[in-house]
C-alpha positions, 0 to 999 in steps of 0.5 A: 198537660196534666197527662204529660205531668202524670206520665213524667211523675210515674217515670220518676217514681219508677226510677226512685223505686229502682234506686231504692231496691238497688241499694241494700236496706241495711248496710252489712259489710264494713265498707257499706257501713262506712260508705253509709256513714260518710253519706250521713255525715255529708248530709249532716246526719251525725247521729246516724253516722256515729251509730254506723261508725261505732258499729264498725269500730265494734267489729274492728277497733283499728279501722283507720277510716272508722277512727277518722270518721269518728274523729270528724264527728267528735270535732263537729260536736266540739269535743276536741280532746276526743277528736285529737285522740281518734285522729292520732290513732287513725294517723298512726295506722295510716299516715296518709290520713294526715293529708285528708285531715288538713283539708277536711272542713269538719276539722275547721274549728280545730285548725288553731289548736297547736296539738292539731297542727302538730298532728297533721304536720307531715313528718320529714321522710327518711330521705328528707332527713338524710338530705338535710344532714348532708346539707348541714354537714361541715366540710 
């Protein structure tokens, strides 16, 4: 019984070692750093996530995902003003971020804030505005 357990433990250790060696020790590219930051946030390691995101923003201050992740970090911290400003910048760069923010639990405590609600509301598309104007046009 102990022999079987020892063999199984060795297999697991080899698998873990292989996995560790497969991942880069220090994420280098922007994508690697953002992936690592997202994983850190998901594991409630906000300080590590913040360090990675700030590094990306140092390289590219207009990176939409980095701005979004920093907004999530600030929201989790309770700094709503900073979270709103960062989220607004991310949405200005990539409007589709708005849909993600609507459902992101990191922004849960901000859902009652009117400025947040206005920020995540999808603006009417050009087609929708034209259709509404046609419907309202008097005959």
